[in-house]
N, C-alpha and C positions, 0 to 999 in steps of 0.2 A: 504494500500500500504506500502511495506517495502523496505528499501534501504540497501545497503551493509554495513557491520560493519565498514569497512575501511573509507567509506564516513562519517558514523556517528561519528567516532573518530575525524576526521578532523573538522567536524561541531561543536562537543562538545568543542574541544580545542579552536577553534576560538571564540565560544561564551563565554567561560570562560575568555579569554583574554579581550574580549570586555566589559564584566561585571566588570572585576577586575581593569580596568584602564580607566582613562579619555582618550578621543580621541587623545589628543596631548601628551600622556605620553611618547611615544618613542622619540618624538622630543624634549621634554622639560626637561626630567630627565636624568642625566648623567649615564653612565655605571660606575661601581666601581670594582676595582681589589685589592685584598689583596695578597701581597707576604709575607708570614710569615716564620720565621726561628726559629729553635729550638736552645736554649742554646747559645745565643750570647750576649755579652756586646758591648761596643762601639769600637770594633776593626775594624774600617773602615776608609779609607782614608778621607772621608767626615767629620769624627769626629777627624781628626788630627793625626791619627795613621800612621806614616811613614812606618811601617812594613807591612801594609795591601796591598794586591793586589786586589782592588775592583773597577775597572774602571766603570762597569755598574751602580752600586749603587751610586758611586760618581757622575756620570752623572745625575742620577735621582735626587740627592740632588741639583746639580747645576741648575736643571730645576724646582725645587720645594722648599720645606722648610724642613730643618732638625730641629727636636725638641731636644733640649739639656737637657731637664729635664723631660723625659718620664720614667714612672715606672710601673712595674707590681704589682699586688695585692698579689703575692706569688712568692717564689723563685723556684717553681717547676711547671711542665706543667699542670697537670689536674686541680688543684685548680685555677691556673691562667686562664686557658681556660674556666673554669666554670663561672668565673666572666665576661669574654669577651663576651660569647654567650648570657648571660642574662642581661648584663648591671648592675648587682648587685654584691656586695661583697659576695664572696662565703661563708664566715663564718656567714653571716646573714640568709642563707637558707639551710645550710647543705651540701654544696659541698666542704668543706674545707680539708677533709682528702685525703691523697695521696694513693690510689684510693679507689673506693667503692667495691673492690674485696677482701678485707682483711678477712682472715679466723681466727676468734677469737670466744671463747665461748660466746654464747648468741646473736651473731650477725647473722642474716640471710645472707648467702653468696651465690652468690654476691648480693648486693643490689644496687639500683639506687637512688641517692639523689632525694628527692621529694620537690621541691620548692612550695610556696603558689600557689593556683590555678590560680591567675591572672598573673603569671610569664610565659612569652613565650620567646623563642629564638628570638632575634631581626630580624632574617631572615624571620620569619613567617609574620611579619608586612610588610617586603619588598615583599614577595610573594603575600600577599593579595593586595598589591598596583600594582601588575602586573610585578614585576621583576622576571627574571629567575635566580635562585640561584644554584651555583655549588660549590663543595668542592673536591679538590684533595689533600689529602685524609683523613688526620687526623682530628678527632673530640676531643675525650678525655674530654667531657664536664660534666662527672659525672652523666648524666641523661639518659645514653644509647644513642641510635642513632635514634631518632624518624624520620619517613619518612616525617613528616610535615615540617621539617626544611629545606630540600634541594629538588630541582628538580632532581638533580643528585649528588650522592656522591659515588665516586669510584676512583680507580687509573685512571688517565687520564681525569677526569671530567673537562669540559672546556666550555667557552662561545661558542665554535664552535660546540657544540652538535647539532645534527639534531633535538632534541626536542625543541630547542629555535626557536621561530618564527621570521621571518624577521623583523628587526627593534625593537624587544622587548628589553628593557633595561635589563642589566644583572649585577649580583653581583657574581664575581668569586673569589674563594679562592684557592691559591696554597701554600701548606705547604711543606717546604723542610727540610728533616731530616739529611742532610749531615753534619751539624754542631752539631748533637746530641752528648751528653756526650760519648756514646758508640763508636762513630766514632773517638774519640781522643785517645783511648787506643792504646798504641804503642806495636807492635810485636817485638820480639827479632831481632836485626839486621836491623830493618826498618829505612830507610833514609827519610828525609823530603826535600821538595823544599825550604821551608823557612829556612834560616840560624839560628839555635838556638842561636848563639852567639850574634846576633843583637837585641834580644828581651829584653825589660825592664821587670823585675820581680817585683811584689808587695812585700812590706817588710815582709809580713807574709809567703812567700815561701822561703825555703832554696835554695840557688843557687847551684844546682848540674846538671850534664849532663842529668839525667833522667827527672828532672823537666823541663828543657829547651826543651828537645826533645818532650815531650807531648804538651807543649805550641806551639811549632813550627808546630806540626801536626794539632793543632786546627787552626792555621793561614792558613795552606794548605787547610783545609776543608772550611774555610771562602772564599777562592779564588774560590773553586768549587761552593759554594753557589752563589757567584756573577755571575758566568757563567750561572747558572740555572735561576737566576733572569733576566739576560740579554736576555735570550731566550723568556721569557714571554713579556718583553718590545718590543722585535723585532716583535713578533707575533701581538701585538697591532698595531704597525706601518704598518706591512704587510697587516692587515685587514682594514686599514684606520680608526682605532678607537681611536688613541692616542689623537686626539683633542676633543673627547667627553667622556673621561674616567678619573676618579679620581684614582690615584694609591697610595696605602699605602704600605710601607715596615716596618715591625716591628719584634721584637724578643719576644718570649713568656715568657722569663725570662733571667737572666744573664748567663754567661759562664757555661758550663757543667764541671766545675772544682771545686776542694775542696774549701770550704769557700765562694763559689759563689753560685752554684746551691744548692737549698734547704734552703738558708739562707736569712735573711732580711737585710743584709748589702747591700750597693749599688752594690757591685760585683754580688749580686744575683737578684736584682730587677731593676737596672738602665739599660735601654735597648735603642737600636736605634729606632727611629721613623722618617720616611721620608714620606712626603705627597706631591704629585704633582697634582695640579688641572688644568683643561683646562683654557687657557688664563690667567694663574696666573700672578699677579703683584708681583714684588719683587722676581723673581726667584733667587735661590741661597741664600736665606735668612736663618738666624738661629733664632729660637724662644727660649726664656728663659721661656716661659709659662710652669707652672707645668701641666703635663698631666698624668693621670692614664689610664692604658689600659682598665679599666672598662668604660672609656669614648668612646671607639672605636665604639661600637654599636650605642649609641645615636648620634654620629657624622655622621655615615653612614646614619642613618634615616634623620638627619637634611639636609645632602647634597642631599638626594633623594626626599626631600619635603614631607616626611612622618612624622606625628606627633610623638614626643617622649613621650612614656608613663610616667605618673607622678611617678610611683612606682620605676623607675630606679634610682640607685645611681649615675650612670655615668652622665657626663655633656658634651654636645656637644661643641667642640672647633672650629668647622667650620660650615658653612651653615646657613640657615635661623634661626635655633633655637640655634645659638651659645650663650653659657652662659658666665657670667663673669668669669675671670680666677680663678682657684683654689688658695687657700692659703695653702692647705695641701694635701698630698697623704697618703694612708694607706696600710698596708700589714699584712699578717698573715702566720704563720707557725704552722702546726698541725701534726697529725700522718704522719710519713714518713715510708712507708712500714710497718714494725711491731713495730717501735719505736714511742710511743706516746709522744707528746710534745704540748706546747701551748705558742707561742710567738706572740706578737702584736707590731706593729710599726706605728709611725706617723712621717712624715717628711715635713718640709717646705723648703724654698730655702737655709737655713743656717744650721738648726739643724735636727738631726735624734734622735728620742726617741724610745727606745726598752724596752719592759717590758717582763721579763722572769717569767712566771707563775709557772715554775718548777725550781727554782734556785738550788735545790738539785741535778739536773741532770747534767751530763757532756755536753759540747758542742757536742763532737764527739760521737754520739750514734752508735750502731751497724747497719750499712746499707751495707749489703754484695755487692749490686750492685755498690755502690760508691767505695768500696774497691778495685775494679779492676783497679782503676786509679794508674798510676805509681807515680803521685805526692803525693797521700795520702800514698802510700807505702813508699816513701822517708820520708815523715813527720813522720810516725810511726817509721821507722828505726832510724832516728836521735833523736827522742824523747827517745827511749829506750836507746840509746847510750849517752844521755845527751848532745847532740851537737846542739840543737836549741837555738837561742838567745831569749831574753826576749819577743820580739814582736812575733816571731814564736811560742813561747810556750803558748801564750795567749789562743789560740783556743783549746789547749790540757788540759786545766784545768778540774778538776774533778767536779767542781760546777761553777755556774754562779752568777753574781750580780743580784739582783732583778730588777734593772733598769740600763740602759745604755743610755748615752747622748753623742752625737758626734757633733762637729762643722765641718760639712762636707766641708766647704770652706777651713778651715785651715788644716783639717785632712781627706782628701778624702778616705783614706783606712780604716778609722774608727778603729784606734788602740789605741786611747787615750780617755778613758772613763772619762767624766767630771761630772758624776752624783753626786759625792761626793765633788765637788769643789764649795765652797760657792759663788765664783765669778759668777757662772752660775745658781744660785738658781732660779732667775726669769724665765730664759729660761726653766729650768726643770719643774717648776710649771705650766707654760703655756702649754708645750708639754704634760705633764701628764694629765692635764684637757682636752686637745683636744682629746687625745686617749680615755679617759673615755666617753666623749660626743659621739664620733663616735661609740663606742661599744653599747651604749644605743640606738643610732639612728637606727642602722641596726638590732637590736634585736639579739645580739651576741649569737651564738650557741656553741662556743668553751667550755663553762663551763659544757655543758651537755655530759654525757658519750655517746659513739657512739652507744651502744646497746639501750639506752633509746631514743636517737634521732631517730633511725630507727623505733622503735616501735611507737613513736608519729607520725612520717611521715606516717606510714602504718596503724595506728590505730590497731595494733596487730603485730603478729610475721610473718604473711604470706603476701607476696606481693599482694596487691589488683589487681583485674582485671577490666579494664575500661569497662563500660557498652556498649553494642552493640548500635550503633547509629540508629536512625529512619530515613527512607527515605520517605518523604511525599510530596504530592501536596500542594502548598502554601495555598490554600483555603480549605483544608480538615477540616472536623469537627470531625474526629476520627483518629485513627492510621492506618487505612487500606488504602493503596495506590491503587486506581483503576488502573488496568493494561492498560486500554484504555480510552482516553479522546478526546473530540472533540476540534479542534483548538489547539493553542499553549498551552504548559504546562510549568509551573514554578515549579521546584523541589526544595524543601528545605530539610535540614538535621538537626537533633537535637541530641546532645549527652546527655545521662542521668547522666554523671559523671561531677561534678563541675570541671572546668578548662581543660576539654578535648578539643582537636582540632580534626577535622575530615579530613581524607584523602580519596579521591575518585578517581575512574578511570572507564573507559569503556574498558580498555585493558583486554585481556585474558592472561593466563599463570602465572608463579610464579614470574616474575620480571616485573611487569607493571610500568608505569610512574604514581606515585601517586601524584595527584594534591591536593593543599590545598583548602578545601572548605571555601569560604569567603563570598559568597552571592548567592542568588537563581540562579539556572541553568535553562536556557530556552530551551525547546525542541520545535522546529518548527513543524507546521502541516505536516503530511506525513512522519514522522520519527519515528523510534523505537530504543531504546537503552537499554542495560542491564548495570545498574549502580552497581558498587561494592563500598562499603564504610567501613571504620573502624575508631574507635575513639582512640585517643592517649592522655593519661594524663601522663606527665613527672613523672617518677618514678614508675608508675604502669605497669602491663602487658597490651599489646594491647588488644583491644576488639576483639571478634569474628567478622568476616565479615558479613555485611548485604548486601543483593542483591535484586534488583528490576528491572524487565523488564517493560518498559513503552512505550506505543505507543500514539503519538499525531495524531489523525485522521484528514484528510483534512477537 
C-alpha cells in the first residue's frame, strides 16, 4: 500500500521533529533572535550618545542588559563572522583573511576555509536539538554556505516561515546592512538629517565639513537601523512571542570609517551588545563583563540547554553553562583585500596590547574600497598639504612600532603608545605573555602563507569532494538498502568523509527544504518515501546526491 508524497513529507517532518527533540522542548526552551548590524560602534542613545536617534534599541536596552565591554575578534566582517559561527578564533583554523576569494599566484581561487573536522557551525547543534534556524540574509563565514547550517537562508527568512512547525522553538537571525561602510559614502550635494555641527570628532580626524558630513550620514543610517530593529521587536510582540524569546543586538565590528573598520583599535572592535531575556531581573542594567563575540554561539547553546562543545574558544556569558568572566579578549588583522598584513591584539579592562608582525609596512595600505570614503580622502589631502596635526599624522606613518600598548581608560582613542615607557614595563610584559599564550593555545595560522595553508587544508591544490553518503537500514549487514521491509523501518545515514554533516529531504525539485540528519529516521508501516541525501564537509565541495526509495510494508 502506498500513500501520497505530500502525506509522506508531513509524516517524515513530524517524525524528525519528534526524534530530534524531547517532548517538552517547545515549552521549555526559549526562542532566540539575533539582530545584527554591520559596521557600528557605540553610537546609540543607550550607550550615552546624545546625537543618536535610536529609540527602539534604547528601549531594548532598558528592558535588558547592555554590555559595555563587548569586542569582536576582527575589525572587518568575514573574519569576525567566521569566529561567531564556529565559536572559535578565526586565525586558529584558517578563516582569518578578508575573504577567501583572493586571486593570487599559487592560491586556488576561490577557496573555502576548511576548519578541523570536529568544527561545526553552532546552529547545527541547535538544529539537531530541534530548533528551527533562519538567516536573513548575510553569512560571510569563510566556509561557503552549507545547507546544514540553516533551515532557511534567504532574503526575508523568518520564524514565520511555513516550514516551522507549530510550537517549534526557533533561532532567527536578521542582518541589517544599512549601516555598512558603503552606505556612508556621501554624494555631491547630499544633505543629512543629523546636524554635522553637533557631532564630536575623535582626535585622529581632521575637523572639516566633508569629515563631519560623512559622520552625520552614518548617524542617519544608524537611525534607519533602529527603525528596522524596531520592526522585528514589534513582530515578536504581535506574534505573542516576546515573553519567551531571548533577543540579542550586536555589531559585527566597529564603525565603517577610516581607522575603525579593519583595525584592532577599539574604534574597530568595540561594539554594542544588548541582550534581553524573558523575565529578566535587573532590566536596564549595564554589565562591565568582558565579552568577545566568539562567545555568542556558546551563549546561545547555553540558553537553549544544548551542551557547549569543548573545542570552542568562546565562553558562555549567560545560561546554564555560563563560564567565569573573561580576563582578556583577543583580535586579529590579516590580509585585507590584496594587502597582506598580520597584527594581533590582546586587551583587558585597562590595557590594549598590539603586536605588528610587519613593522616595515605603513598603517594605511592600498585598499581601493576604503578609499571611496570622503574622510580618508580628506586625510590624504591634508597629509599631502602638511596640514595634519601630530595625532592625525600618526596613522599616516610609513612604518609601525613592533609593539603598541595603550591605557584605554586614560586614552580611549589609543593615540599615546606606552610600549617604550619604563613606567608601564610590567603591564607590557604581562600583555605580551598573554598574547603569546593565546596564539599557542589556538594553534595560530597567521604565520603560514595563504597558499601553503590552503594546500594543507585541501591536502593538495584541488578542492576535495565530500564522499557520497550511504542511506541504510539501521540493522543492515551490508551496504545494500532493501527497497521493501516488513513493519517499521529505521533509516540511518553515514558519511564517508571525516567531519561531514548530512542533509536530507523527501522534497522534489531544485530548492527543497534540506533537513539536518541527526538521528535515525523512522518510517511507519504502510508508507513509502524517496529519500535524497548529500554530505557536506566545510571547505570541500558537496557530495553527489544519494537517493533511496523505501517502503515499510504493513
